[in-house]
C-alpha positions as CSV (number, residue, x, y, z in Angstrom):
1,M,-68.8,-43.1,23.0
2,A,-66.3,-46.2,22.2
3,A,-67.4,-49.5,23.9
4,R,-66.4,-50.5,26.9
5,K,-63.6,-53.1,26.5
6,D,-63.8,-56.2,28.4
7,I,-60.5,-57.7,29.9
8,D,-59.9,-61.2,30.3
9,G,-58.0,-61.5,33.9
10,S,-57.2,-65.2,32.9
11,A,-54.7,-64.4,29.7
12,S,-52.0,-62.7,32.3
13,V,-51.0,-61.9,35.1
14,P,-50.8,-57.7,33.9
15,Q,-54.3,-58.7,33.2
16,F,-55.5,-60.2,35.9
17,Y,-54.1,-56.9,37.9
18,G,-55.7,-54.9,35.3
19,K,-59.0,-56.2,35.8
20,E,-59.0,-56.1,39.6
21,L,-58.2,-52.7,39.3
22,R,-61.3,-51.6,37.4
23,F,-63.2,-53.9,39.5
24,K,-61.9,-52.0,42.8
25,R,-62.5,-48.7,40.9
26,E,-65.9,-48.9,39.7
27,E,-66.8,-50.9,43.0
28,A,-65.4,-47.1,44.7
29,G,-67.8,-45.6,42.0
30,L,-64.6,-43.6,40.7
31,T,-63.8,-42.9,37.0
32,L,-60.5,-42.9,35.7
33,E,-59.9,-38.8,36.5
34,G,-60.9,-39.9,39.8
35,L,-58.5,-42.5,40.9
36,V,-55.7,-40.6,39.5
37,E,-56.2,-37.1,40.9
38,G,-53.3,-36.2,43.5
39,S,-51.0,-38.3,41.2
40,F,-48.9,-37.7,38.9
41,Y,-50.1,-39.5,36.3
42,G,-52.9,-39.1,33.4
43,V,-56.1,-41.0,33.0
44,T,-54.3,-42.7,29.8
45,Y,-51.9,-44.2,31.7
46,L,-54.3,-45.9,34.2
47,S,-56.3,-46.9,31.4
48,E,-53.6,-48.7,29.8
49,I,-52.5,-50.6,33.0
50,E,-56.3,-51.3,33.9
51,R,-56.0,-53.3,30.3
52,G,-52.8,-54.8,30.9
53,Q,-50.7,-53.0,28.8
54,R,-48.7,-51.3,30.9
55,R,-46.8,-52.1,34.4
56,M,-48.1,-50.1,37.5
57,P,-45.3,-48.1,39.3
58,L,-44.8,-48.2,42.8
59,D,-45.6,-44.5,44.0
60,L,-48.9,-45.2,41.8
61,A,-49.9,-48.1,43.4
62,H,-49.6,-46.8,46.7
63,H,-51.6,-44.1,45.7
64,V,-54.1,-46.4,44.6
65,D,-54.0,-48.4,47.2
66,R,-54.8,-45.2,49.7
67,V,-57.5,-44.1,47.3
68,L,-59.6,-47.2,47.1
69,R,-58.6,-48.4,50.4
70,T,-57.3,-51.8,49.4
71,D,-54.6,-52.5,52.5
72,G,-51.7,-52.5,49.9
73,F,-52.9,-55.4,47.3
74,F,-51.8,-53.4,44.7
75,A,-48.0,-52.4,45.9
76,R,-47.8,-55.7,46.8
77,G,-48.9,-57.1,42.9
78,C,-46.3,-54.3,41.3
79,E,-42.9,-56.6,41.4
80,D,-45.6,-60.1,39.9
81,V,-46.6,-57.6,36.8
82,R,-43.2,-56.1,37.0
83,K,-41.9,-60.3,36.3
84,A,-44.7,-61.2,34.0
85,K,-44.0,-57.9,31.9
86,Q,-40.1,-59.0,31.9
87,G,-40.8,-62.3,30.2
88,A,-37.5,-63.1,28.8
89,H,-36.1,-60.2,28.1
90,A,-33.7,-58.3,30.0
91,A,-34.5,-56.5,32.9
92,Y,-33.1,-53.1,31.5
93,F,-35.0,-53.9,28.0
94,A,-38.5,-54.8,29.1
95,P,-39.5,-51.5,29.7
96,I,-38.3,-50.5,26.3
97,A,-40.1,-53.1,24.5
98,E,-43.3,-52.2,26.6
99,A,-42.9,-48.8,25.1
100,E,-42.4,-49.9,21.8
101,Q,-46.3,-51.0,21.8
102,R,-47.6,-47.6,22.3
103,A,-45.1,-45.3,20.2
104,L,-46.2,-43.8,17.3
105,T,-43.1,-43.5,15.3
106,I,-39.6,-45.3,16.2
107,E,-36.3,-44.1,14.4
108,R,-33.0,-46.0,14.8
109,W,-29.4,-46.1,14.0
110,S,-27.8,-49.4,14.5
111,N,-23.9,-49.8,14.1
112,A,-23.4,-53.0,16.0
113,L,-26.3,-55.3,15.1
114,I,-29.6,-55.8,12.7
115,P,-32.1,-54.1,15.3
116,G,-34.2,-57.1,17.0
117,L,-37.7,-55.9,15.4
118,L,-35.9,-56.7,12.0
119,Q,-34.2,-59.8,13.2
120,T,-35.1,-63.1,11.8
121,A,-35.2,-65.9,14.5
122,S,-31.6,-67.3,12.8
123,Y,-30.3,-64.1,13.3
124,A,-31.5,-63.5,16.5
125,E,-30.5,-67.4,17.7
126,A,-26.7,-66.5,16.7
127,V,-26.8,-62.9,18.8
128,I,-28.3,-64.7,21.4
129,R,-25.4,-67.5,21.8
130,S,-23.0,-65.2,21.4
131,T,-24.0,-62.6,24.4
132,E,-25.5,-65.4,26.5
133,P,-23.4,-68.6,26.3
134,L,-24.5,-70.1,29.2
135,D,-28.1,-70.0,28.4
136,T,-30.0,-73.5,28.1
137,P,-31.8,-74.2,24.8
138,E,-35.3,-73.9,26.2
139,E,-33.6,-70.3,27.4
140,V,-32.6,-69.1,24.4
141,Q,-35.8,-70.5,22.5
142,A,-37.7,-68.1,25.2
143,R,-35.5,-64.8,23.8
144,I,-36.3,-65.7,20.3
145,D,-40.4,-66.1,20.8
146,A,-39.8,-63.0,23.2
147,R,-38.0,-61.5,20.1
148,M,-40.0,-62.7,17.4
149,K,-43.4,-61.5,19.3
150,R,-41.8,-58.0,19.8
151,A,-41.5,-57.9,16.0
152,A,-44.9,-58.4,15.3
153,I,-45.9,-54.6,15.4
154,L,-44.9,-54.1,12.1
155,D,-48.2,-56.3,11.2
156,N,-49.5,-53.3,11.7
157,P,-50.0,-51.5,8.5
158,K,-50.2,-47.9,10.2
159,K,-48.6,-47.7,13.7
160,P,-45.4,-47.4,14.5
161,E,-43.8,-45.3,12.0
162,Y,-40.4,-46.9,11.7
163,W,-37.0,-45.6,10.4
164,V,-34.0,-47.3,10.5
165,I,-30.6,-46.2,9.6
166,L,-28.3,-49.4,9.6
167,H,-24.1,-49.7,8.8
168,E,-23.1,-50.7,5.8
169,S,-21.1,-53.0,7.5
170,L,-24.0,-54.8,9.0
171,V,-25.1,-55.7,5.2
172,R,-21.3,-56.7,4.3
173,Q,-20.7,-58.7,7.1
174,S,-22.2,-61.4,8.8
175,T,-21.7,-64.1,11.5
176,I,-24.5,-66.6,10.2
177,S,-24.4,-68.6,7.4
178,P,-25.2,-67.0,3.5
179,V,-28.1,-68.9,3.2
180,D,-29.5,-67.5,6.8
181,M,-28.5,-64.0,5.6
182,A,-29.9,-63.9,2.2
183,V,-33.0,-64.9,4.0
184,Q,-32.1,-61.7,6.7
185,L,-31.8,-59.3,4.3
186,D,-34.4,-60.2,2.1
187,H,-36.9,-60.4,4.6
188,I,-35.4,-56.4,5.6
189,A,-36.0,-56.0,1.8
190,A,-39.6,-57.2,2.0
191,L,-40.8,-55.0,5.0
192,V,-39.2,-51.7,3.2
193,R,-41.3,-52.5,-0.1
194,R,-44.4,-52.6,1.7
195,R,-43.6,-49.6,3.0
196,R,-43.5,-50.8,6.4
197,V,-39.9,-49.4,6.9
198,C,-38.3,-47.0,5.8
199,L,-34.6,-47.5,5.7
200,Q,-31.4,-46.4,5.0
201,I,-27.7,-47.7,4.8
202,L,-24.7,-45.6,6.4
203,P,-21.8,-46.2,3.3
204,W,-18.3,-47.5,5.0
205,N,-16.5,-44.2,3.8
206,A,-19.1,-41.9,4.9
207,P,-17.6,-38.5,7.0
208,T,-17.4,-39.5,10.4
209,Q,-20.6,-38.8,12.4
210,P,-20.8,-37.5,16.2
211,F,-21.9,-40.6,18.4
212,M,-21.4,-43.2,15.1
213,E,-20.3,-45.7,17.6
214,L,-23.4,-45.3,19.9
215,S,-26.3,-46.8,19.2
216,M,-29.7,-45.0,19.4
217,M,-33.3,-45.1,19.1
218,F,-35.8,-42.8,19.7
219,M,-39.4,-42.9,20.0
220,E,-42.3,-40.9,20.3
221,F,-46.1,-41.0,21.4
222,E,-49.5,-40.1,21.7
223,D,-49.7,-38.1,24.9
224,E,-46.1,-38.9,26.7
225,A,-42.9,-37.2,26.0
226,P,-39.9,-38.6,23.0
227,L,-37.5,-40.8,24.8
228,M,-34.0,-42.0,23.5
229,Y,-32.6,-45.5,24.2
230,T,-28.7,-46.3,23.6
231,E,-27.5,-49.9,24.6
232,G,-24.7,-52.0,25.0
233,P,-24.5,-56.1,25.1
234,Y,-25.3,-56.4,28.9
235,H,-27.0,-52.8,29.8
236,G,-29.1,-49.9,28.5
237,Q,-29.6,-46.6,29.0
238,T,-33.3,-44.6,28.4
239,I,-32.9,-40.8,28.3
240,D,-36.3,-38.8,29.0
241,D,-34.7,-35.0,29.4
242,P,-36.1,-33.3,26.9
243,S,-32.7,-31.3,26.4
244,L,-30.7,-34.3,26.2
245,V,-33.3,-36.1,23.6
246,K,-32.7,-33.3,21.8
247,Q,-29.3,-33.2,21.6
248,Y,-29.0,-37.1,20.6
249,R,-31.8,-36.3,18.1
250,K,-29.1,-33.5,16.5
251,A,-26.8,-36.2,16.2
252,Y,-29.1,-39.3,14.6
253,D,-30.2,-36.5,12.1
254,R,-26.4,-35.9,11.0
255,L,-26.1,-39.7,10.9
256,R,-29.3,-39.8,8.2
257,A,-27.9,-36.7,5.9
258,A,-24.9,-38.8,5.5
259,A,-27.0,-41.8,4.3
260,L,-27.8,-42.9,1.3
261,P,-31.4,-42.3,0.2
262,P,-34.2,-44.9,1.0
263,E,-34.5,-46.4,-2.9
264,A,-30.5,-46.7,-3.4
265,S,-30.2,-48.0,0.1
266,L,-32.8,-50.8,-0.9
267,D,-31.2,-51.4,-4.1
268,L,-27.9,-52.2,-1.7
269,I,-29.9,-54.7,0.3
270,E,-31.7,-56.3,-2.8
271,Q,-27.8,-56.8,-4.0
272,A,-26.8,-57.9,-1.1
273,V,-29.0,-60.9,-0.9
274,E,-28.4,-62.2,-4.0
275,D,-24.6,-61.9,-3.4
276,Y,-24.9,-64.0,-0.5
277,R,-27.4,-66.8,-2.3
278,H,-24.5,-67.3,-4.9
279,G,-21.5,-67.0,-2.8
280,Q,-20.4,-63.3,-4.0
281,Q,-20.1,-61.5,-0.7
282,R,-18.7,-57.9,-1.4
283,P,-15.9,-56.9,1.2
């Protein structure tokens, strides 16, 4: 049996909340199974809340308060945990940033921006200043830091498996300086060479595919249903209906079939790095 892992309640609001949940559960003499019995949630879900890895849904908090007779304590704390977990992320994106930490596989089609998990700080800053022009320097830096923290999941050599398809325009055109763009693309190439990312480029002249103008991200988990996420500059939508996820997945697979093979895609990225370094960007 795996050793019971201590929870540092001083590390964050979610971990303090989770540590108190574990304390009250064990004080009541309940196992994880016993506490979730009668709810719509599983043991793994509750365990991740106790470790501060996942936020508590309000309906589960009400269930926990009833079982543990904690007089609404956990329901009242839900909002504080939600705000702490959101951090500098947009409210609509915070659950997706959280889900990335649990994902076994992430597959992404990007048509307008290099995905956040692949962005350098310079690229992220340009995107943030473009979409949030009224942010203070401190707010901009907080958003950049949050994006870099998200990208740290790629430091894990095994999980998640990350597959991304980029439109060629994201390689050939840029709103950041040529030097910064060379650094950005070299960063992506390094992740590919480390086999941490599987990259494909959809060429300019690829056949038009369904939903080509719609960004798509798919995530699969160990013990959760797959989901699909799409977004614009100021909104995001999560789809977890299995039939809809399956339909969108077919569109993604058609885009992947039209894209260059991984080896040719890496060659294109590396050539673009050299072009930017020498001021010879190709149209």
